[in-house]
N, C-alpha and C positions, 0 to 999 in steps of 0.2 A: 504494500500500500504506500502511496505517495501523498504528501501533504496537499490538501485541497486548495491551499492558497499559493504556496511557493514551490510545489512539486518536488520537495526534498523527500528522499526515501525515509520512511518512518521506522525507527529502530527501538524507540524507548517507550515502554509500556507505562501508562499512568495508573490504570486499574483494569483488572479482569473480573467482571461480574458473571462470567461463564456464559450462560445463554438464557434467553427469555423470549416469550412471544412478544410481538409489538404491544406496547402498554395500553393502547386504546382499542385493541381488537377484542371487544367484549363479546361474550358467547351467548347465544340463545340456547334454550333447553335442547333443541334439536341438534345442536353442535356437540353435545356432551358425549355422544357415542362415536365421535370422529376424532382422529388424531389432530393435534395442534402442531403448527410449524414453529419451531424455536430457532432463533438466530443468535449468533455470537454477540456478546456485549463487552467487547474488549476495546479499551480506549487508549490511544497513543498521544504522545506529545512530540511536536516537531522540534528538533534540536536547533533549527535555524530561526524560525519565527515564533516559536513557543505557542503555536495554536494547538489546543487540546481538541482531539477529534476522534470520531467514530466512523468507521467505513459505512457506506450505504449498503448494508446487508440486505435490507428490504427496500425496494424502490419507493421514493417519496410519493409517486403517483398512486401506489397501492395503499400507502398509509393515509394520505389525505384524499379520501374518496367521498362518494355521496353518502356513505353511512358513518362518517366521522362522528364520534360520540361526544366531543367536547364542545359545549356551548358556554360562551363566556359570561352570559348574563345571570348565572345562578349564584354569584357571590356578591352580596351587598357591599362588602368592603372594596371589592375590585371596581364596582360601578361608581362608588364615591371617588376612588382614585382617578378614574377616567373623567368624571365630570369636573373635578378640580383641575386636571390637566388641561381640559378644553378651555376653562376660564383663564388659566395662566397663559397658555400659548396664544390664544386669541388676542390678548392684550399685548404680549411681548412682541408678536409679529404684526400687530395691527391688522388682523384679518377682518374682512367684511364681506358684503354681498357680491363684491367684484373679485374675490379671491377664489382660488381653487385648492381644495384639500383632497389628497388621495391617501387612503389607508391601505396598506398591503397586509393581507391576512386579517381582514376586517370581521371575520366570523359572523356573528348574528346581529351585527350593527350595534353592539354594546357601547362603542365609543362614538361612532359617527352620528348617532341619534342626538347627541348633545350639540354638535355643529349644526345639524339640521334645525334644531330648536332655535338657534341663533340666526338662521337664514344665511349661513355660510355654505356655498356650493361644495358638495363633497361626493366622492366616488369611492366605493369599496372594491377591492380586488380580493377574491376569496376562492380557492380551488375546491373547497368541499361544498357540494351542491346543497346539502340539507341545511347547513348553517347560513349559506348565502340566501336561500329561500326565506329563512326567518328574517333576515335583514331586508329583503325586498318587500316583505309583507309589512314592514315598518315604514315603507316609502323611501328606502335608501337605495339609490342606484348602485348595483353591484354586478361586476363582471365575474363570471365563474371561470377563472383562469389562474395559472401559475405565473408569477411575475419574473421577468428577466429582461435581457436586452431586446428580444423580439417584441414583447408586448410594449415595452417602453417606447420603441420606435413607432409602433402603431398609434399609441396615445399621442405622441408628438405630431405625427402626420395629421391627426384629427383635432389638433389644437387644444389638447388636454394637458399641457405641461402644468406642473404644480407649484404653487407658492409654498406649500408644506406637504411633505411626504412623511407619513407616520408608519412605523413598524413596531408593534408591541409583541415581543416574544416570537419573532419570526426569523431574525438574523441567524439564530442557532439552528433553525429548521431547514435551511437550504443546503443541498448537497454541493451545488456549484456556486460557491460564495462569490467568486469573481464575476460571474455572469450576473448575479443578483445586484452587486454593488455597481457594476457598469450600467445596469438598468436604472438605478437610482439617479446616476449622473445625467443620463439621457432624458429622463422624465422631469427633471428639476429646472425651474426657471433660473435665469442668470443670478438673481439675488435671493433665490428661494432657500429654504432650510429643510433639513431632514431631522427628525427625531426618531431614535431607535431605543427601545428598552429591552434589556436582556439580563438574565441572572448573571451576577458578577462571579467570575471564576475564583476570585480571592475569597469570597464568602463561601463558595462551595468547598474549597479546601480547608479554610479555617474552621468552619462549622460542620465539616464532614457530611455534606449534603449529597451523598452518593446516589440517593434515590431520585435526584433530578437527572440522572443519566438514563436515557432510554432511546429507542431507535428513532424517534422523531427528532431528537436533538443530535444533529450531526457535528456541531461545534460547541465548545465551552470557552467562553470569551473573557479575556482580560482587556483592559483599555489599551495596553501596550500592543496587543495583537490587532485589535480593531483599528487603531490609528494607522498601523502599517497597511492593513488591507484597504482602507479607504484611500490613503495617500497613493497607493499603487494604482488605484482606479480613478484618480483625478478629483478626489474629494478631501476636504480638510475637516477634522473634528475640532470645533472651536470652543466647545463647552461640554461639561458633564456634571450631572447631579447624582449623588447617592440617594436611592429611594428604597423604602422598606419592602416592596413587593417581592413575592417569591423567595423570601428568606434573605433578601439583600440583592438589589439589582442596580444597574447603572442606566441612566437615561443620557444618551449622547445627543449633541446638536452638531450637525455637519452642513457644509455648503461646498460650492465649487472652490477648488484651489485658486482659481482666477479671481474669486470674489474677495477683494482686499478690504471690503467694508466690515467684514466680520473679525473683530478682535478676539484673540485667543485668551480665554479665561485662565485665571490662576488655578482654578479647580483641576485643570488637566495636570499641571505639575504636582499638585498635592496627591492626586490618585496615583500618578506614576510613582511617586515616592513611596506610597503605601505598598504598591505591588513589588517594587524593587526590594523593600525591606523584607518582604515575604519570599524573596528570591524567585519571583516569577519571570525574571529576565535571565535565568540560568536553570539548568536541569535539576540542580539540587532541590529546588522548590517543589518538585513534582514526584519524587521517587519513593516517598514513604507513605503514600496515601492508602495503599492496600491494607497495611497493618492496622491503621486507625479504623478503617471500615469493618474489618473482621472483628474488632473489639465490640463494635455496635451490634453486629450480627449475633455474636455469642451472648451478649447481655440480653438482647431481646428474646432470643430463643430460651434462655434460662428462665426469664420471667414467665413466658407462656407455658413452659413445661411445669413450672412450680404451680401456676394457677390451675393447670389441668389436674395435677396430683391432689390439689385441695378442693376439687370439684367446683371451682369458680367458673362463672359464665363470662366469656370474653367475646365481644363483638368489635367492629370497627366502624368509624364514620368516615365517609368520603371515598367514593370509588375513583380516586385520583390516579393519574398515570404514575406519579411518583410512588404512590403506595404499592403499585404492582411491581415496581423494581425492588422495593424492600421485601415484599412477600415472596417473590420468586427467588431472590438471592438467598433468603433464609430458608427456603423450602417449606413454607407454611401452607397448610391446607385447612379445610373446614373442621378438622378435628381439634385445631388449636384456636381458630377464630371462626365462630359459627356462621356469621353472616356480616355483611356491611350494609349500611344505609346511605342513601344519597338523595339529594334534592332534585336531580335531573331526571325527568321522565325518560330521556334517551338511554339511561343506564338501568333504570329499575326493571326488575323481573328478568335480568340477564345475569351473567356470571363473570367474575374477574378472569382475565386470561391467565393461563398457567395454574394458578391456585384453585380456580373453579369455585371460589367462594360466592354464594348467591348474594344478589343485591336487592334490597327492599326499600320501601318508603320509610320515612322516619317513624310513622305510627307504630311500627313493629317494636320499637324500643320500649314503649310503655307496656306493651303486652308481655314482653320477654323479661324485662327487668334484669339486665346484665349487671355483673359485679364490676366489670371494667369496660370502658369504651376507648379503644385505641384510635387516636386521631391521626389519620394518614396524611391529610394535607396540613401538616404542622405549621405552614406559613400563614394560615388563617385560623390558628387555634383559638384566639381570643373570641373571634366571631362564633366559632362552633361551641365553645364552652358556655358562652352566653345563651346561645340558641337551645342548648341541651341542659341548661342548669337544673332542670327538674330531676335529673338522675340522682341528685344529692338527696332527694326525698327518701330513697331507699339505700342511702349510703354508698352508692356506686362511685367509682373514681375514674378520672381520665388518665390516659397513658400516652406519653410521647416517646418515640424511640430515638429520634435524631435531634440534636447532635449527641445526646446521651440519654439513657433511659431515665424517665421521670414519671412518677406516679403523683398525680395532682388532685 
């Protein structure tokens, strides 16, 4: 395998999570009598550009299809984050009814709905047909396409260049990252801006967030590597914010290298400094991650096995992709976690890939009265603990596995 950015032969392993089904390939009952396809989940780091990456073991066109199960609008905290962003960026860039906003991976219109409310013209680009349909039903124009150079050229020919291009949690999802970033440059107006949000590799390493590794995420991004990728494709990252989403993310702001009006913020140097202190500019910063992850695996399994011995009832909340990585790497099945509940109708009455744990509506919790609820999407644990606070009525406890086992 060669680096998807700089084409260097990849020799250095970051972590090997063995193999897993794609994390959003939820099973129907009729699928349970059929075999599942497992794909390697081995991650490498490039010794030249330090891009951490996973091979495209399963085609992105197969992963992001018309049956994609992730709808962004089922987290209230995420919707608030998006509404706050729209207020901020509209003021910062002075966006109005003459502007053009394009969001890549616009999902079910979770974010563009707030631009629409302001009367700011917007276009969504979303390859998964079912989520795109949900956005279209909200009145948001959405193209059911993958984004890259080819689509960017079509948009340009049709007079659809953007004042603002948004990509929330998409940069890590593209197998051809150079084609994607070249497309950003083509589709951006001369003085336009790009904002991209992505989980910060520094947080992944420091907080041992190995469950954010799955087949949809082809790259794991530091600011150092992203700045190099953007620069090589004619774009300059001029500012960056640390944001709390997904356990610690970055929001970058970029524009054309030729646009001298954009002053580079001191935030860039500060984040570079943090990354260099963590040795993300050399191989030493990447090579002991496996040991830390295996400690988490062993602690979580010990907890579940002890709960089983004590006849305690354990369930989980949130049929999240990250949870599937955790469960499959630990080898957990319904004998240790009896079921999971989730707010999304697209996941209910299905089964988690690999572990085959059934997914139910939240009402199941009150009937079952578990002793422990494992929160799989730990990044929104406060929202979940507030929502499920009633489990305290029968002295049940919440459990978090990452970055270390906690019983709350």
